[in-house]
C-alpha positions in Angstrom: -88.1 8.9 -57.7 -87.8 6.0 -60.2 -86.1 6.1 -63.6 -87.0 3.2 -66.1 -85.2 2.2 -69.2 -86.6 -0.6 -71.5 -84.6 -2.6 -73.9 -85.1 -5.8 -75.9 -87.4 -4.7 -78.6 -86.8 -5.5 -82.3 -88.1 -6.9 -85.5 -89.7 -10.4 -85.3 -91.6 -12.7 -87.4 -95.1 -14.3 -86.6 -94.5 -16.9 -83.9 -91.3 -15.6 -82.7 -90.4 -14.9 -79.0 -88.9 -11.7 -77.6 -88.1 -10.7 -74.0 -88.3 -7.1 -73.0 -86.5 -5.8 -69.9 -87.1 -2.7 -67.9 -84.2 -1.6 -65.6 -85.2 0.8 -62.9 -83.0 3.0 -60.7 -83.9 4.1 -57.3 -83.8 2.3 -54.0 -87.5 1.8 -53.8 -88.2 -0.4 -56.9 -89.4 -3.2 -54.7 -92.2 -1.2 -53.4 -93.7 -0.2 -56.7 -96.1 -2.4 -58.9 -94.9 -2.6 -62.2 -96.7 -2.6 -65.6 -96.2 -3.0 -69.3 -98.4 -1.0 -71.8 -98.1 -0.6 -75.5 -99.1 1.9 -78.2 -99.6 1.1 -81.8 -99.5 3.7 -84.5 -102.7 5.8 -84.6 -103.9 4.0 -81.4 -104.1 4.9 -77.8 -101.9 3.4 -75.2 -103.3 0.1 -73.7 -102.5 -2.1 -70.8 -100.6 -5.2 -71.4 -99.7 -6.8 -67.9 -98.8 -5.9 -64.4 -97.1 -7.4 -61.4 -97.4 -6.5 -57.7 -94.4 -5.5 -55.5 -94.4 -8.3 -52.9 -96.7 -11.2 -53.8 -95.7 -10.9 -57.4 -99.2 -11.4 -58.4 -99.9 -10.9 -62.1 -102.7 -9.7 -64.4 -102.9 -9.8 -68.1 -104.9 -8.1 -70.9 -107.0 -10.8 -72.5 -105.3 -10.5 -75.8 -101.8 -11.6 -74.4 -103.0 -14.3 -72.0 -101.3 -17.4 -72.5 -98.7 -15.7 -74.7 -96.9 -13.1 -72.6 -95.3 -13.4 -69.1 -94.5 -10.5 -66.8 -91.9 -11.1 -64.0 -89.5 -9.0 -61.8 -86.3 -9.6 -60.0 -86.3 -7.0 -57.1 -82.7 -7.8 -56.5 -81.8 -6.6 -59.9 -84.4 -3.8 -60.1 -85.6 -5.3 -63.4 -89.0 -6.2 -64.6 -89.4 -8.4 -67.7 -92.1 -9.2 -70.4 -91.5 -12.5 -72.1 -93.5 -12.5 -75.3 -94.2 -15.7 -77.0 -96.1 -16.6 -80.3 -95.9 -13.0 -81.4 -98.4 -11.7 -84.0 -98.2 -8.9 -86.5 -100.8 -7.1 -84.3 -98.3 -7.0 -81.4 -96.4 -4.3 -83.2 -96.3 -1.3 -81.0 -93.9 0.7 -78.7 -93.8 -1.1 -75.3 -93.5 1.0 -72.3 -92.8 -0.2 -68.7 -94.2 1.9 -65.8 -94.2 2.0 -62.1 -97.1 2.7 -59.8 -97.7 3.0 -56.0 -101.0 1.1 -56.3 -101.8 -2.1 -58.3 -103.7 -0.8 -61.3 -104.3 -1.5 -65.0 -105.0 2.1 -65.6 -102.2 4.2 -67.1 -103.2 7.2 -65.2 -102.3 5.5 -62.0 -98.7 5.0 -63.1 -96.3 7.6 -61.8 -93.1 6.8 -63.7 -92.6 5.7 -67.4 -89.7 4.6 -69.5 -89.1 5.9 -72.9 -90.4 2.8 -74.8 -88.9 0.1 -76.9 -90.2 -0.8 -80.4 -91.4 -4.2 -81.3 -92.3 -4.8 -84.9 -93.9 -8.0 -86.0 -94.3 -9.2 -89.6 -96.0 -12.1 -91.3 
């Protein structure tokens, strides 16, 4: 069992940076792949980024490549999402999730946090 709690969301202006954190409980955090997803009002949840559990290999959605960076600290049971050059269209609730396989599909993730709101403005 893994419990996830996101933090770090807020109101930002275009071009600002923000770092989201996701703290995990459970002794097996290091054996899970971690992902970030987001859901904007009226839209479906979409994949943002993922990181594997051992090699820390990463993969990003095209719309965040070069702007967002996912990382993890297994000693702290925490995964991060560094977001730079934020745009108004990045406004969404951001969720972290844990999966036992490496995937970009939300249905493959077993555990989800409650989400943190990021609101961007011009």
